[in-house]
Backbone bond lengths (Angstrom), bond angles and torsions (degrees), N, CA, C in turn:
res aa  C-N    CA-C-N  psi(-1)  N-CA   C-N-CA  omega(-1)  CA-C   N-CA-C  phi
1 M - - - 1.464 - - 1.534 110.30 -
2 T 1.298 116.70 130.10 1.455 121.36 179.57 1.525 110.17 -70.76
3 Q 1.313 116.66 134.66 1.460 121.23 178.73 1.520 109.85 -68.23
4 P 1.340 118.78 124.57 1.466 119.82 -179.72 1.528 111.38 -74.30
5 P 1.318 117.00 162.29 1.464 119.66 174.72 1.527 110.95 -60.22
6 I 1.313 115.23 158.09 1.469 122.06 176.56 1.517 108.02 -110.63
7 L 1.321 116.27 126.94 1.464 121.01 178.44 1.519 109.70 -111.46
8 Y 1.326 116.61 117.09 1.461 121.61 169.09 1.526 106.89 -85.91
9 S 1.330 116.00 125.04 1.461 119.90 -170.96 1.521 110.35 -142.94
10 F 1.319 114.98 162.67 1.463 123.12 170.99 1.520 105.96 -134.00
11 R 1.306 116.69 120.80 1.463 122.06 -167.61 1.518 113.64 -49.97
12 R 1.320 119.15 -43.66 1.458 121.69 -172.15 1.528 113.90 -90.89
13 C 1.314 117.58 -2.85 1.466 120.05 179.45 1.527 110.07 -74.26
14 P 1.328 118.70 125.54 1.470 119.98 -178.43 1.526 113.27 -63.87
15 Y 1.324 116.77 -31.74 1.467 119.06 176.71 1.532 110.24 -65.29
16 A 1.336 115.55 -42.98 1.464 119.41 179.17 1.530 110.89 -68.22
17 M 1.322 117.27 -34.84 1.466 120.29 177.61 1.525 110.96 -58.72
18 R 1.332 116.22 -47.69 1.467 119.01 -177.16 1.525 110.76 -64.50
19 A 1.319 116.76 -37.02 1.466 119.45 178.15 1.526 110.48 -65.33
20 R 1.324 117.52 -45.13 1.467 120.51 -178.81 1.525 111.03 -63.94
21 M 1.331 117.71 -36.08 1.458 119.87 179.08 1.519 111.43 -65.83
22 A 1.323 117.25 -41.29 1.458 119.79 179.54 1.518 111.18 -67.46
23 L 1.334 117.44 -40.57 1.458 120.49 176.75 1.525 110.46 -62.08
24 S 1.311 115.94 -39.02 1.465 120.37 -179.81 1.520 111.90 -66.86
25 V 1.337 116.27 -50.62 1.463 119.31 -175.41 1.524 111.44 -68.83
26 S 1.329 117.69 -25.63 1.463 120.78 178.16 1.527 111.64 -86.37
27 M 1.344 115.67 -0.01 1.465 122.21 177.95 1.527 111.93 61.19
28 Q 1.342 114.86 39.21 1.452 121.91 179.05 1.525 109.87 -95.40
29 A 1.320 117.11 114.02 1.458 120.90 175.22 1.527 109.46 -70.89
30 Y 1.335 116.91 149.85 1.455 120.49 179.15 1.517 110.31 -159.54
31 E 1.324 114.66 162.58 1.462 120.41 172.06 1.523 107.64 -91.55
32 L 1.325 116.01 125.58 1.462 120.75 179.91 1.516 110.25 -94.35
33 R 1.317 115.56 126.80 1.460 121.04 172.55 1.520 107.96 -119.02
34 E 1.315 114.58 95.31 1.465 121.54 179.06 1.523 108.50 -76.40
35 V 1.330 116.62 128.17 1.463 120.35 -176.39 1.521 110.67 -124.73
36 L 1.307 115.39 163.51 1.460 122.33 170.72 1.522 108.17 -98.55
37 L 1.314 117.11 128.48 1.456 120.14 -177.37 1.523 112.14 -66.45
38 R 1.325 116.06 -26.06 1.465 118.74 179.16 1.535 112.39 -84.71
39 D 1.320 116.87 -6.10 1.461 121.09 -178.62 1.532 108.62 -145.77
40 K 1.318 115.35 66.93 1.463 120.32 -174.18 1.526 110.83 -72.90
41 P 1.318 117.19 135.53 1.469 119.49 179.38 1.522 110.95 -70.15
42 P 1.320 117.35 149.73 1.472 120.20 180.00 1.521 112.57 -61.41
43 E 1.348 117.64 -26.68 1.457 120.56 179.21 1.521 111.06 -63.40
44 L 1.313 117.24 -36.69 1.469 121.65 178.33 1.530 109.94 -65.87
45 I 1.328 115.73 -46.22 1.465 120.40 -178.58 1.520 110.73 -65.90
46 E 1.328 116.09 -32.77 1.463 120.24 -178.97 1.529 111.52 -68.02
47 V 1.333 117.29 -40.49 1.469 119.11 -177.42 1.523 111.63 -79.51
48 S 1.347 117.27 -25.21 1.461 120.21 178.47 1.521 109.45 -149.25
49 P 1.323 117.84 105.25 1.465 120.96 -179.42 1.528 113.63 -57.75
50 K 1.351 117.51 -19.52 1.468 119.72 175.72 1.524 110.61 -60.29
51 A 1.323 115.10 -33.02 1.470 122.31 176.27 1.520 113.02 56.83
52 T 1.314 115.74 37.30 1.457 120.40 174.04 1.529 108.24 -115.62
53 V 1.317 115.90 161.42 1.465 119.91 175.67 1.532 108.47 -109.98
54 P 1.344 115.18 152.16 1.453 128.38 1.86 1.528 111.91 -84.47
55 I 1.317 114.38 155.65 1.460 122.31 171.40 1.520 106.88 -129.45
56 L 1.324 116.88 127.78 1.460 121.35 178.01 1.520 108.38 -113.84
57 E 1.319 115.33 118.97 1.462 121.83 178.07 1.522 107.84 -100.81
58 V 1.323 115.80 111.42 1.462 121.39 -173.99 1.525 109.49 -106.21
59 P 1.338 117.72 122.10 1.464 119.58 178.69 1.532 111.78 -55.69
60 H 1.329 115.47 136.09 1.468 123.85 176.69 1.538 113.13 67.25
61 L 1.313 117.58 4.88 1.466 120.62 177.72 1.518 111.15 -121.39
62 G 1.324 116.69 -45.62 1.453 120.88 -179.08 1.511 112.17 123.70
63 V 1.316 115.09 -151.55 1.462 121.59 -173.45 1.525 110.24 -110.58
64 I 1.331 115.77 133.12 1.463 121.84 172.31 1.520 106.07 -112.60
65 D 1.320 116.84 115.87 1.469 118.69 -173.12 1.527 113.63 -118.86
66 Q 1.327 116.24 21.86 1.463 120.74 171.79 1.529 107.77 -121.60
67 S 1.321 116.55 131.24 1.464 120.44 -173.20 1.525 112.49 -60.47
68 L 1.318 117.26 -41.79 1.463 119.63 -179.46 1.526 110.59 -66.84
69 D 1.330 116.75 -36.15 1.461 119.93 177.07 1.528 110.97 -65.03
70 I 1.327 116.61 -35.80 1.470 119.90 176.01 1.519 109.94 -64.19
71 M 1.321 117.01 -42.90 1.460 120.78 178.00 1.531 110.42 -59.08
72 L 1.322 116.20 -47.93 1.461 120.30 -176.93 1.526 111.29 -67.33
73 W 1.330 116.95 -37.67 1.470 119.93 177.10 1.525 110.26 -60.66
74 A 1.325 116.73 -48.68 1.464 120.77 -177.73 1.527 111.43 -64.32
75 L 1.320 116.71 -44.56 1.460 120.41 -176.10 1.527 112.40 -73.34
76 N 1.309 117.50 -27.88 1.462 119.68 174.77 1.525 111.45 -71.68
77 K 1.330 116.58 -23.26 1.459 120.44 174.51 1.528 110.72 -78.20
78 N 1.338 115.82 -40.09 1.464 120.37 -177.63 1.524 108.72 -160.15
79 D 1.304 116.26 118.71 1.471 122.12 -176.21 1.538 109.29 -128.77
80 P 1.339 117.11 68.82 1.469 120.08 -171.72 1.515 114.46 -64.63
81 Y 1.335 117.91 -23.56 1.464 120.92 -179.28 1.528 112.55 -107.76
82 S 1.322 115.53 13.86 1.479 121.83 175.98 1.524 112.54 55.62
83 W 1.315 116.40 45.87 1.462 120.13 176.52 1.528 111.26 -62.98
84 L 1.320 117.92 -28.61 1.462 121.09 -178.32 1.523 112.51 -86.80
85 L 1.331 116.47 -5.34 1.469 121.44 -178.43 1.524 108.55 -124.69
86 P 1.324 117.60 78.84 1.463 120.03 -176.57 1.517 112.10 -65.72
87 E 1.316 115.21 155.80 1.467 120.45 178.85 1.521 111.64 -64.19
88 R 1.315 116.26 -37.52 1.468 122.37 177.14 1.518 108.67 -123.45
89 G 1.318 116.24 142.36 1.454 119.19 -178.77 1.518 111.06 78.16
90 N 1.338 115.90 -160.07 1.458 120.70 -176.68 1.527 109.89 -149.33
91 L 1.317 114.75 179.00 1.458 119.79 -176.83 1.528 111.40 -61.02
92 E 1.321 117.36 -40.65 1.471 120.29 -178.93 1.525 111.23 -60.74
93 Q 1.326 117.73 -39.68 1.459 121.02 178.81 1.527 111.01 -68.78
94 M 1.315 116.24 -37.11 1.467 118.62 176.30 1.521 110.42 -64.76
95 L 1.320 116.69 -43.51 1.465 119.88 -179.85 1.525 111.47 -64.14
96 A 1.323 117.17 -33.05 1.467 120.51 177.77 1.529 110.51 -66.60
97 L 1.334 116.98 -40.19 1.461 120.08 178.38 1.524 110.64 -69.11
98 I 1.318 116.74 -39.14 1.468 120.62 177.45 1.526 109.85 -63.64
99 E 1.328 117.41 -36.19 1.464 120.61 177.80 1.530 111.28 -62.94
100 K 1.326 116.66 -37.89 1.467 119.63 175.47 1.522 110.40 -62.70
101 N 1.319 115.93 -41.57 1.460 120.75 178.77 1.525 110.90 -62.60
102 D 1.329 115.68 -48.38 1.457 120.47 -174.72 1.525 112.43 -74.13
103 G 1.320 116.78 -19.96 1.452 121.18 -178.53 1.514 112.60 -97.69
104 N 1.319 116.16 -94.81 1.465 121.25 -173.51 1.527 112.91 -61.51
105 F 1.341 117.32 -43.55 1.466 118.83 -178.25 1.524 111.06 -65.35
106 K 1.326 118.02 -44.16 1.474 120.23 179.83 1.523 110.51 -63.96
107 Y 1.307 117.03 -36.36 1.474 120.76 176.95 1.526 110.17 -58.94
108 N 1.324 116.26 -48.47 1.459 120.36 -179.66 1.528 111.77 -69.90
109 L 1.312 116.66 -37.77 1.469 121.05 179.31 1.519 111.40 -60.07
110 D 1.314 117.46 -45.77 1.468 120.76 -179.08 1.525 111.36 -59.68
111 R 1.318 116.74 -39.55 1.461 120.68 -176.93 1.524 111.79 -78.96
112 Y 1.302 117.07 -22.17 1.468 121.38 174.21 1.526 110.27 -81.24
113 K 1.321 117.30 -45.88 1.464 121.58 -174.37 1.529 112.39 -78.73
114 Y 1.341 116.81 -34.22 1.465 120.51 -175.73 1.530 111.42 -125.81
115 P 1.328 118.81 58.93 1.470 119.75 -175.53 1.524 113.62 -62.52
116 N 1.340 117.26 -24.35 1.466 120.01 -178.88 1.520 112.25 -71.93
117 R 1.336 117.09 -11.15 1.460 120.09 177.76 1.529 112.36 -83.79
118 F 1.308 116.14 -6.97 1.461 120.80 -175.61 1.524 109.53 -126.48
119 D 1.303 115.82 154.53 1.458 120.86 -178.12 1.518 111.08 -90.26
120 D 1.332 115.39 130.62 1.464 121.98 165.69 1.530 112.69 51.97
121 L 1.333 115.97 65.35 1.457 118.80 174.89 1.523 110.18 -134.80
122 D 1.324 115.16 160.84 1.457 122.86 179.38 1.525 107.94 -102.83
123 A 1.326 117.58 105.63 1.461 121.89 -176.31 1.525 111.63 -58.69
124 K 1.328 116.78 -34.83 1.467 119.28 -178.45 1.531 111.53 -67.90
125 Y 1.306 116.70 -29.99 1.466 118.96 175.23 1.518 110.02 -62.14
126 F 1.317 116.58 -46.95 1.461 120.13 -178.56 1.529 111.22 -71.84
127 R 1.320 116.71 -27.43 1.466 119.61 171.71 1.522 109.92 -61.81
128 G 1.315 115.98 -43.98 1.464 120.53 178.62 1.516 112.64 -64.22
129 E 1.336 116.02 -38.58 1.460 119.96 177.50 1.528 110.65 -66.50
130 G 1.324 116.44 -40.16 1.462 120.40 177.67 1.512 112.28 -66.53
131 E 1.322 116.35 -33.15 1.463 120.62 179.65 1.528 111.68 -62.17
132 K 1.314 116.80 -26.99 1.468 119.66 179.29 1.529 111.08 -61.91
133 F 1.315 116.50 -35.75 1.463 119.99 177.62 1.530 110.10 -70.33
134 I 1.326 116.76 -38.93 1.467 120.34 176.61 1.525 109.82 -60.26
135 A 1.330 116.50 -41.52 1.471 120.59 178.44 1.526 110.69 -63.80
136 E 1.320 117.34 -37.42 1.463 121.15 177.86 1.532 110.41 -64.61
137 L 1.320 116.59 -43.38 1.462 120.00 178.15 1.526 110.60 -64.75
138 D 1.319 116.51 -41.11 1.465 120.76 179.47 1.523 110.76 -58.99
139 K 1.326 116.43 -39.11 1.461 121.02 178.69 1.520 110.55 -63.82
140 L 1.319 117.20 -42.64 1.468 121.13 178.61 1.522 111.29 -63.00
141 L 1.322 115.91 -30.12 1.465 121.05 -173.21 1.522 113.17 -91.27
142 E 1.304 117.73 -0.54 1.465 120.20 -177.86 1.521 112.63 -63.88
143 T 1.328 117.43 -31.03 1.462 121.14 -176.97 1.524 112.61 -116.84
144 N 1.332 117.06 5.02 1.467 120.60 -179.36 1.519 109.97 -140.36
145 N 1.313 115.98 152.53 1.456 120.03 175.01 1.519 111.80 -71.21
146 Y 1.340 115.80 -27.33 1.456 120.94 -177.44 1.527 109.32 -130.61
147 L 1.310 116.42 174.96 1.460 120.33 -170.51 1.522 113.47 -65.70
148 F 1.337 116.51 -29.16 1.458 119.68 -178.02 1.527 111.86 -130.29
149 G 1.322 115.89 38.50 1.453 118.61 175.74 1.514 112.99 138.86
150 K 1.306 115.61 -160.03 1.459 121.49 -176.00 1.525 113.09 -91.17
151 K 1.333 116.48 -0.74 1.462 119.91 177.32 1.527 108.88 -133.93
152 P 1.310 116.87 151.98 1.470 119.53 -177.34 1.519 111.70 -67.56
153 A 1.318 115.39 153.54 1.464 121.66 179.12 1.529 108.75 -144.72
154 L 1.310 116.12 -171.61 1.461 121.61 -175.41 1.523 112.48 -51.84
155 A 1.325 117.83 -46.11 1.461 120.89 -174.69 1.520 112.38 -60.90
156 D 1.321 117.38 -39.17 1.465 120.45 -178.49 1.527 111.24 -59.81
157 Y 1.329 116.03 -45.45 1.459 119.36 -175.44 1.523 112.53 -85.13
158 A 1.316 118.53 -20.98 1.459 120.36 174.97 1.528 111.35 -76.28
159 I 1.325 116.67 -31.94 1.467 121.98 -176.72 1.533 111.88 -92.09
160 G 1.313 116.95 -33.02 1.463 121.41 -174.09 1.517 115.69 -48.96
161 P 1.347 119.72 -47.54 1.467 119.39 -177.65 1.522 114.20 -62.60
162 F 1.315 117.47 -27.61 1.467 120.99 -177.93 1.528 111.22 -80.47
163 V 1.325 117.07 -44.44 1.460 118.40 177.71 1.529 109.81 -67.98
164 R 1.311 117.24 -24.68 1.469 120.64 174.22 1.528 110.46 -59.73
165 Q 1.322 116.86 -42.10 1.462 119.84 176.49 1.525 111.23 -63.03
166 F 1.316 115.66 -41.61 1.458 119.82 -179.83 1.527 110.54 -62.93
167 V 1.317 116.66 -46.77 1.470 121.59 -179.06 1.526 110.58 -60.53
168 N 1.317 116.99 -44.04 1.460 120.64 -171.23 1.524 114.19 -83.73
169 T 1.325 117.91 -9.20 1.459 119.49 179.21 1.528 111.26 -63.32
170 D 1.314 117.04 -41.37 1.469 121.98 174.43 1.527 106.95 -144.06
171 K 1.329 115.61 82.67 1.463 121.17 -172.37 1.526 111.51 -63.12
172 E 1.325 117.23 -37.32 1.463 119.87 -179.09 1.524 110.46 -63.42
173 W 1.329 116.87 -43.44 1.467 120.19 177.02 1.517 110.36 -63.56
174 F 1.334 116.83 -45.40 1.451 119.99 -176.39 1.527 111.93 -64.52
175 D 1.315 116.66 -36.71 1.471 120.14 -179.43 1.520 111.63 -62.22
176 G 1.324 117.41 -22.48 1.454 120.89 179.43 1.520 114.33 -84.84
177 L 1.318 117.68 -2.59 1.464 121.20 -179.40 1.531 110.69 -81.14
178 P 1.330 117.52 155.85 1.467 121.05 -171.41 1.527 115.39 -91.31
179 Y 1.335 118.10 15.36 1.465 119.95 -171.72 1.530 111.41 -84.42
180 V 1.310 115.22 77.75 1.463 121.61 -173.57 1.526 111.57 -63.66
181 S 1.309 117.19 -46.30 1.464 120.75 -177.81 1.526 111.23 -65.24
182 F 1.326 116.42 -41.94 1.452 120.10 177.94 1.525 110.80 -62.77
183 K 1.322 116.83 -44.23 1.467 120.18 -177.73 1.524 111.20 -62.43
184 K 1.308 117.20 -38.43 1.468 120.63 177.82 1.522 109.83 -64.30
185 W 1.333 116.21 -45.67 1.469 120.87 178.12 1.523 110.93 -61.88
186 F 1.328 116.48 -43.92 1.459 119.82 -178.02 1.519 111.11 -63.94
187 D 1.315 117.27 -39.76 1.468 120.23 177.23 1.526 110.32 -62.22
188 Q 1.327 117.02 -40.56 1.461 120.58 178.22 1.528 110.53 -62.22
189 F 1.322 115.81 -42.78 1.465 119.67 179.36 1.524 111.10 -65.08
190 S 1.319 117.04 -52.55 1.460 120.88 -171.86 1.524 112.78 -69.85
191 Q 1.333 117.50 -19.31 1.458 121.05 178.35 1.532 112.45 -105.03
192 S 1.327 115.91 5.68 1.462 119.40 -176.89 1.525 110.59 -71.58
193 E 1.315 114.81 152.49 1.462 120.82 178.85 1.519 111.00 -62.37
194 I 1.323 116.82 -37.69 1.454 120.22 -178.00 1.529 111.02 -65.63
195 F 1.337 117.67 -42.16 1.467 119.75 179.86 1.523 110.97 -70.98
196 L 1.310 117.34 -49.08 1.462 120.15 -178.83 1.520 111.15 -61.46
197 G 1.343 115.62 -33.52 1.454 119.51 -178.55 1.514 114.35 -65.96
198 I 1.330 117.30 -30.16 1.471 119.48 -177.83 1.529 112.50 -93.26
199 M 1.335 116.60 1.49 1.466 120.07 -178.67 1.530 112.99 -99.72
200 K 1.316 116.91 10.85 1.460 120.35 175.39 1.526 109.54 -61.54
201 K 1.314 116.70 143.27 1.461 121.00 -178.51 1.531 110.89 -87.42
202 Y 1.324 115.22 138.37 1.461 122.21 176.67 1.524 109.05 -129.51
203 N 1.310 115.53 156.27 1.455 120.27 176.22 1.524 110.63 -66.98
204 I 1.314 115.75 154.06 1.454 121.13 175.20 1.524 109.23 -62.94
205 W 1.329 115.72 136.91 1.451 120.48 -176.52 1.517 111.73 -61.81
206 N 1.329 113.86 135.91 1.463 121.98 176.09 1.526 106.72 -133.42
207 K 1.315 116.72 120.31 1.467 120.22 -174.58 1.519 112.93 -62.96
208 N 1.333 116.81 -16.30 1.463 120.81 -179.90 1.525 112.70 -90.71
209 E 1.325 116.64 -1.46 1.465 121.00 178.30 1.522 110.16 -108.64
210 D 1.326 115.79 166.27 1.466 120.22 -179.82 1.525 110.41 -61.89
211 P 1.333 117.14 140.43 1.473 120.07 178.48 1.531 111.42 -63.23
212 I 1.334 115.35 154.47 1.463 121.81 174.72 1.538 107.01 -103.06
213 Y 1.304 116.13 115.00 1.453 120.93 179.61 1.524 109.32 -104.17
214 I 1.317 115.13 128.22 1.463 120.88 175.29 1.526 106.66 -96.41
215 S 1.313 116.22 110.03 1.458 122.05 -178.91 1.513 109.00 -105.54
216 I 1.299 116.68 130.23 1.443 122.22 -179.64 1.527 108.04 -99.70
217 P 1.342 118.15 119.42 1.470 120.28 -177.79 1.524 111.83 -65.54
C-alpha cells in the first residue's frame, strides 16, 4: 500500500480549510495531523521551518507548505468538478481574485478581527476596508450563483473560509449590510457538503496514538 500524504492542519485555520476542501474534492486520501498552533509538534517544524499550517508532506515529492499550492497539486491530480476550469473566465483570473483575498483583504481582516494584536488602530476602519472586497464579490455574483459562473470553482472555495471570518466577526453588523447576492453565495458555501465535511473535529495528533486517515470514497 502506498503511503498517503501527511497533512498538518488546524481545524479553524482558513488556509487549512481550503487545503482540506481541495484534498476532499479531488478524492485524495491523506493522514491528518491536527495540531495546536500554540503548541506545534517538533515534527511539523522539522518538515517545514515556516511552522505554519497547512503543510502537506508528499512521499517521493517533498513538502508543500502553501495552501493554494496544496489546492493546485490536488486538483491537478484529479479535478472531478472542474474547479480549475470555471464556466466564465479562466484560472489566471481566479488566481488574481484569490491574490486580492490573500493580500489586501487578509491584511484588513486581521486588523478587524484581532485588533488587540496591533498597536493603536481603529478596527472599524479596517472593517470598512474589508467591506470593499465583499462589495466586489457581490458585484461578481449579481449575475451568477458563483464567482465565475453557475457552478463553484477554485476561487469560491479558496476565498470562502476567509470571508467566513469577516462575516462572523460581527454577525449582527454584517446582517444589516445590503449585499444580497454575496449573502446567498455565502450561505451556499457555508452549508455545502464539501465545507461541512471538512469541519469534523478530530483529536490533536499524538505520535504515540494510531494515525487518523482521511479516506475519500
